[in-house]
N, C-alpha and C positions, 0 to 999 in steps of 0.2 A: 503493499498500499503507499502511494505517495503523496504526501503531504506539502501543501502549498497555503500561501499566506496571502492575503489581499487587504485590501481596507476602502474607504467609501471613493477614493478618487478613481479604483479601478476595477472594483469588483463586480461593474456592466460587464466586464469583459471576462469573467468565470464561467464553466460552463459545469458537467455534472455534480457530483455531490458537494455540496456548498452548506457550510454551520456559521449561522451569524449569530458572531457573539457580543453582547451589550452584559456588563456584570455591574457597572452603575448608570441608571437603573433597571432599563426595558425588561430585560428579560428574567430579572431577578422578581421586579413585580407582576410579570406574566405568572410565573411558578406560583407565588402567594394566590393569585386571582383564580388559577386552577384550585389549588389548594382550598379554597374557600368556596369551592363550589360554580366555579365559571363554566360554561358550557365549552364556549368562544370565543376567539378573539378577533376583530376582524381590524385590519391594519389599514390605518389612514396615512396619505402621504402629506397631508397640512393641517391644519388647524380649520379652515373652511371648509375641505371634504369630510372631516370629524364630523363638522354639523351638520352639514348635509345627507352623510349617514346616517345620523341619529332622526335627521329628518323621515328619511326612507324605513327603516328599518324599525320595526316596533318594539318599545321597548328595553331598548337597549340604554347602555351608560358607556360615557367617555372616559376616558382612562391617559394622561400622557400629560406634556409639559412643553416651554417654547423655551430654548437656552437652560434650560433648567428649572423655571421658573413655574408655579401654578397658571393654567390659563383660566381667564373667568368664565363661565359658563358650564365647566369640564365637572364631571361631577366626582372623578378623582384627579388626582396629583399621580405622579409619575413616582410611587412610594409605597416601596413593600410593607412599610409599618404603618401606613393609611388603609390600607386593602386588606390585609390580611384578615382582620375580622369584620369585613362587610357583610353582610347578607347577601350572597353571590349565586345560590342554589340554581342552577339551570339559565343563569343570566350571560347574556351577551353582551361583551361589553365591544368597545372601538377605542384602539389604541393608537396614539400619536405622539411617537417622540421625536427629539432632533437628531440622533444617530441609529438606533435597533432599527424604526420601522424602517427608515430611510435605507440601510444597510439592506435590508428582505427585498424592500419596490426595486433598489438599485440592481439586484441579481436578476435579472430579467434572462440569461441565458443557462440558470442554474437547471438541471435536471430534477433535481430534490432541495429540497431546502430544511434543513434542521436550525431552530435557533436554540441559544443556549447561555448559562451563566453560572458560577461554580455551584450554585443551587442542586441542580441535577446535570453538573457535567459529565457525574460516573455512568448516569442513564444513557447519557448521549454516547457514550463511548462504547456501551456493550451495543447499542442500535448500531453505531458503526460497524463496530465489527459483525457483527450479525450478519448483516449485508456484505460486507468486504466490497467496496469500492475500488477498483484500483487507483483512483485518485480521488482525494478529499483536498477542499480549499476552505479554509479559517478565513472568513473575514472578521476582522478587527475592527469594530466599529470606533473606536473613541482614540484609534491610532491614526494620527495626522503626519505626513513625513516631512513636514518641517519645523517641529518642536518633539519635547521629550512625553506629549501626553499617550496615555491608552497602554501602558504596562498593567492598569486592572484589566484589561481583554487580553492583552499578551499570555498573561501567565495562567490564563484559562484553558487558550492555546496550546499552552505548553503541559498542562495537566493532563487535558485527555489525550495528548499525543504521547505523554509518559505512559496513562493506561495502556492504550494501545499495543505499546512497544513494549510494556510489563518490564520498565523502566522503574529502579527507586525514583519515591516520591517525597517530599520534604515538608509536608503542612506546615510548619512554621513559616519557611520560607516563603510562601505561596501566600498567606496570611500577610505576612509581611510587606510582601511585593504591593497587595492591593493597596494597605493603608498609608502607603509613601506615596502610594502614586499623585498624581497633579488633580486625577480627577476625584480623590477622595480628601482633598484638601477641606473645603467648604463643608464636608460633614462633620472634622473634626473642630471645626469654627463655631462655639457659642452664637456668637453674633450671627448667623446666616440659619434664621430657623426653618426655610425652605429645607435645607438641608439636613435633616434630623439626623443626628450618630446614631440613632435606632436605626433608620435606614442600612446604615453602612455595615452596623453589627447583623443585620438581617444577611445581606448579600455575601458576608462573609460564611456563612453557613454551609460548607462543602458537602454536597453531596444529601443537602436536606432531603428532596424529593426523589424518589424511584422513577417519575415517568419523561418522558420524552417528547419533547414539542417540536411537532412537523408543520410545515406552512404548503397550504396545498389550494390551489383555485377555486373559487367556488362562484357561481354564477357572478365572473366576473371580477370577484373581488378576492385580496389574500388574506387568507383564514387562518390562524394559528389553532391546532387541536392539541388535544393530549394523549400519548399514545401507552 
């Protein structure tokens, strides 16, 4: 099995099996939403589309952010600690974020798309091993080539690859890298209430869930379901 990596600048070029990574916070939030009973998550490319989808799809709720901040009119922010105790049994959600959903939507040439965070990384690795594709590309949505951002997503890729290659894993190092990443710093700042420390803590729960998150096209929409 060959492993490749991409980011938001080039994920539109990749094919085959693609795993879109967003640890802080899109696909961590998605994990907790499914754990709270959500039935499926429809992906929106922007704020306006999210509102349009809510108008089109009865009884849906919007989850997401813009620049990491809550959006007025959305039902939930992109926050695992906010959504984990919500009453979501059988609920259809709409998710719009600045990185994770963009990575999925941009990976238009992929044959199969999984999404992952540390919370479901082990299950993701097992699913990849089960299918054993010749090539897997990890789209690290927090990575930007011009700066040092994105280590929280790089380490998630590293972890999944290590599981697939049966390599030794240092969970302490994984947690340290996420905590020291650029994206984690707002969560450690008590003066930024829109980035609660609890969101970081929930994002660090490695293999909290044993389900896989797969994206499929349904009636022209990209939809995440748990397997």
